[in-house]
Backbone as numpy.savetxt, mean C-alpha at the origin, in Angstrom:
# Nx Ny Nz CAx CAy CAz Cx Cy Cz
14.40 4.67 -2.90 13.39 2.79 -3.05 11.85 3.46 -2.87
11.02 3.35 -4.16 9.64 3.57 -4.29 8.93 3.07 -3.40
7.71 3.79 -3.27 6.66 3.17 -2.89 6.41 1.62 -2.79
6.22 1.36 -4.17 6.54 -0.27 -4.30 7.28 -1.13 -3.67
8.47 -0.75 -3.60 9.49 -1.55 -3.49 9.43 -1.33 -1.71
9.19 -0.28 -0.84 9.19 -0.09 0.64 8.13 -1.53 0.78
6.99 -1.12 0.47 5.88 -2.21 0.96 6.39 -3.00 0.35
7.08 -4.10 -0.61 7.43 -5.03 -0.71 8.67 -5.69 0.30
9.50 -4.76 0.96 10.71 -4.84 1.94 9.49 -5.24 3.36
8.60 -4.58 3.17 7.52 -4.61 4.45 7.19 -5.82 4.48
6.09 -6.68 3.63 6.12 -7.87 3.43 6.88 -9.02 3.67
8.17 -8.96 3.16 9.31 -9.29 3.32 10.02 -10.07 5.27
9.46 -8.64 5.58 10.31 -8.44 7.03 8.94 -9.26 7.82
8.05 -8.93 7.62 6.82 -9.44 8.38 6.47 -10.85 7.79
6.55 -11.64 6.57 6.51 -12.85 6.62 6.29 -13.90 7.43
6.99 -13.55 8.15 7.20 -14.84 9.46 6.34 -14.80 10.20
5.76 -13.74 10.45 4.71 -13.23 11.85 3.23 -13.25 11.16
2.94 -13.13 9.89 1.93 -13.17 9.88 1.52 -14.61 8.66
0.44 -14.07 8.35 -0.50 -15.38 7.96 -0.30 -15.50 6.29
-0.13 -16.76 5.67 0.30 -16.47 4.30 -0.96 -16.00 3.82
-2.52 -15.95 4.07 -3.56 -15.51 3.63 -3.02 -13.52 3.45
-2.65 -13.11 4.72 -2.60 -11.90 4.82 -1.59 -11.40 3.93
-0.76 -12.11 3.42 0.73 -11.48 2.33 -0.02 -11.83 0.85
-1.08 -12.52 0.79 -1.14 -12.69 -0.86 -2.09 -11.50 -0.21
-3.50 -11.30 0.29 -3.77 -9.80 0.57 -2.79 -8.78 -0.04
-1.80 -8.62 1.03 -0.97 -8.27 0.49 -0.39 -7.04 -0.34
0.09 -8.49 -1.06 0.71 -8.28 -2.52 -0.30 -8.04 -3.70
-1.70 -8.04 -3.46 -3.07 -8.39 -4.43 -2.99 -6.31 -4.30
-3.00 -5.73 -2.92 -3.04 -4.85 -2.25 -1.97 -3.97 -3.75
-0.96 -4.24 -2.97 -0.08 -3.42 -4.08 0.13 -3.81 -5.52
0.10 -4.94 -6.21 -0.50 -4.93 -7.56 -1.58 -4.20 -8.19
-2.14 -4.27 -7.44 -3.95 -3.95 -8.08 -4.03 -2.34 -7.96
-3.75 -1.75 -6.75 -3.90 -0.44 -6.33 -2.55 0.47 -5.91
-1.91 0.09 -5.62 -0.91 0.74 -5.02 -0.04 0.89 -6.46
0.62 -0.29 -6.90 1.93 0.25 -8.18 0.95 0.62 -9.55
-0.16 0.79 -9.64 -0.35 1.50 -10.84 -0.31 2.79 -10.34
-0.71 3.16 -9.18 -0.80 4.70 -9.23 0.03 5.64 -8.31
0.65 5.00 -7.48 2.48 5.52 -6.59 2.96 4.90 -6.47
3.01 3.86 -7.07 4.22 2.61 -6.50 5.61 2.89 -7.37
5.37 4.10 -8.16 6.90 4.67 -8.21 7.22 5.57 -8.24
6.43 6.20 -7.26 6.99 7.64 -6.55 8.02 7.18 -5.40
9.09 8.10 -5.32 10.35 7.51 -4.09 9.71 7.90 -2.98
9.28 6.63 -1.79 8.69 6.68 -0.62 8.98 7.85 0.01
9.93 8.18 0.19 10.39 9.19 1.17 9.36 10.64 0.70
9.32 10.71 -0.70 8.99 11.70 -1.46 7.73 12.00 -0.98
6.57 11.17 -1.08 5.18 10.91 -1.15 4.63 12.21 -0.21
3.29 12.57 -0.76 3.31 13.72 0.33 1.18 13.06 0.38
0.63 13.42 1.52 -0.47 13.76 2.12 -1.42 13.79 0.72
-1.01 14.71 -0.05 -1.87 15.18 -1.10 -2.19 14.39 -1.90
-0.90 13.34 -2.34 -0.68 12.48 -3.16 -1.54 10.57 -2.69
-1.76 10.65 -1.63 -2.32 9.52 -1.38 -3.70 9.95 -0.62
-4.26 10.72 -0.43 -5.52 11.25 -0.50 -6.15 11.41 -2.08
-5.22 11.64 -2.92 -5.96 11.86 -4.59 -5.41 10.06 -5.03
-5.16 9.02 -4.17 -4.85 7.44 -4.66 -6.22 7.26 -3.99
-6.79 7.76 -2.83 -8.14 7.19 -2.29 -8.92 7.60 -2.84
-9.43 8.95 -3.85 -10.18 9.37 -4.34 -10.25 8.87 -5.56
-9.17 8.31 -6.44 -8.94 7.43 -7.53 -9.60 6.07 -7.18
-9.51 5.72 -6.27 -9.90 4.50 -6.11 -11.58 4.16 -5.99
-11.83 5.22 -5.23 -13.46 5.57 -4.70 -13.73 5.58 -6.02
-13.33 6.60 -7.02 -13.80 6.59 -8.29 -13.98 5.59 -9.48
-12.94 4.78 -9.18 -12.97 3.28 -9.88 -13.75 2.28 -9.73
-14.75 2.73 -8.48 -15.59 1.50 -7.69 -14.84 0.94 -7.05
-14.04 0.83 -6.23 -13.28 0.36 -5.51 -14.14 0.24 -3.85
-14.21 -0.90 -3.35 -15.20 -0.74 -2.43 -14.64 0.01 -1.25
-15.15 0.72 -0.43 -15.08 1.52 0.91 -13.88 0.38 1.71
-14.26 -1.02 2.08 -13.35 -1.45 2.69 -11.85 -1.86 2.41
-12.02 -2.32 1.38 -11.02 -2.38 -0.01 -10.15 -0.67 0.35
-10.60 0.03 -0.06 -9.95 1.41 0.72 -9.40 1.83 1.94
-10.18 1.26 2.42 -9.83 0.93 4.05 -8.33 0.34 4.75
-8.57 -1.25 3.69 -7.57 -1.79 4.30 -6.50 -1.13 2.98
-6.06 -0.74 2.48 -5.42 0.24 1.65 -4.64 0.93 2.56
-5.64 1.90 3.41 -4.79 2.58 4.21 -4.45 2.13 4.83
-4.73 0.92 5.91 -3.88 0.46 6.72 -2.78 0.06 6.36
-3.15 -0.87 5.51 -1.59 -1.26 4.90 -0.44 0.02 4.85
-0.94 0.83 3.87 0.27 1.42 3.74 0.42 2.50 4.71
-0.03 2.73 6.05 -0.16 3.36 7.56 0.94 2.54 8.39
1.27 0.58 7.98 1.71 -0.14 8.69 3.36 0.20 7.99
2.81 0.47 6.77 4.30 0.09 5.94 5.03 1.40 6.68
4.21 2.57 6.31 5.49 4.06 6.51 5.71 4.04 8.47
4.79 3.45 9.14 5.10 3.12 10.69 6.21 2.66 10.61
5.95 1.36 9.88 7.60 0.14 10.37 8.86 0.60 9.86
8.58 1.74 8.53 10.10 2.36 8.24 10.35 3.83 8.75
9.03 4.42 9.60 9.79 5.41 9.87 10.90 5.14 11.55
């Protein structure tokens, strides 16, 4: 299972307990930021260095600190749920 697939599975699991606006935000995070950079990596094989590089790349692209923070919170939630 890839990082993108795991993120989508997490959203599906949580869809009855979170707001539609939150689901839309999570989907946008996946589509715009996670999928293009780390979405294809096997979820269990991702490293801390790869996620740190994701954050650096996003910063270089001019993504706001708040959005990068939200992406980090989302990824931690996904991986905490999966473990």
